[in-house]
C-alpha positions as CSV (number, residue, x, y, z in Angstrom):
1,M,-91.6,39.2,-5.0
2,V,-92.3,37.7,-8.8
3,H,-93.8,40.4,-10.9
4,P,-94.3,40.0,-15.1
5,L,-93.4,43.6,-16.2
6,L,-91.3,45.1,-13.4
7,P,-87.8,45.5,-13.3
8,F,-85.6,43.8,-11.5
9,G,-84.2,45.6,-8.3
10,T,-88.4,47.2,-8.6
11,K,-89.3,48.1,-4.9
12,I,-92.9,48.2,-4.2
13,F,-95.5,47.9,-1.3
14,I,-97.5,45.6,-1.2
15,T,-101.6,46.0,0.7
16,N,-104.1,43.5,1.7
17,L,-106.8,45.5,0.3
18,G,-109.0,42.6,3.2
19,N,-107.2,43.7,5.9
20,K,-104.2,46.9,5.5
21,K,-101.7,45.1,6.1
22,K,-99.1,46.4,4.1
23,V,-94.9,44.7,3.3
24,E,-92.1,45.9,1.2
25,V,-90.7,43.7,-1.2
26,I,-88.5,43.6,-4.3
27,V,-89.2,42.5,-7.6
28,I,-86.4,39.3,-8.3
29,D,-87.5,37.0,-10.9
30,R,-90.4,36.9,-13.6
31,F,-94.1,34.9,-13.4
32,H,-96.4,33.5,-16.6
33,G,-98.8,31.8,-17.3
34,T,-101.8,33.9,-15.6
35,T,-104.0,37.4,-16.4
36,D,-105.7,36.7,-13.0
37,R,-102.9,37.4,-10.4
38,I,-100.2,40.6,-10.4
39,V,-97.8,39.7,-7.5
40,N,-96.5,36.0,-6.2
41,V,-95.3,36.7,-2.7
42,S,-91.9,34.8,-0.1
43,Y,-93.9,32.5,2.2
44,R,-92.8,35.5,4.7
45,A,-94.3,38.6,3.3
46,G,-97.5,36.4,2.8
47,L,-97.4,36.3,6.3
48,E,-96.9,39.4,6.9
49,L,-100.2,39.8,4.9
50,D,-102.3,37.7,6.9
51,L,-103.1,35.7,3.0
52,I,-101.2,31.5,4.3
53,E,-104.3,30.6,5.1
54,S,-106.1,31.8,1.5
55,G,-103.2,32.0,0.1
56,I,-104.5,34.2,-2.4
57,A,-105.7,38.0,-1.9
58,E,-107.2,41.2,-3.5
59,V,-104.1,43.5,-3.4
60,G,-103.1,46.8,-4.5
61,I,-99.1,47.5,-5.6
62,T,-97.0,51.3,-4.7
63,I,-94.0,51.2,-6.5
64,V,-91.9,52.8,-3.8
65,E,-88.5,52.6,-6.0
66,K,-88.2,51.8,-10.0
67,S,-84.8,50.5,-11.3
68,G,-82.4,52.3,-9.2
69,Q,-83.8,55.1,-9.2
70,N,-86.4,57.2,-6.0
71,V,-90.0,57.6,-8.2
72,N,-91.0,59.5,-4.9
């Protein structure tokens, strides 16, 4: 999963707000150059979120573990 600000190794849940499907992912890279998106996900995560055909969806993110420290 790619996020512009979260530290590498951060675990998050991504929820497709259109269908409520969720996936847990880990931040492994950064992206720049766009302000209308908050995350880029792998093909597999896209399959689990059911957004392969649309390519884009409104999502929510919940941090599970940031920089190796539990945030619950």
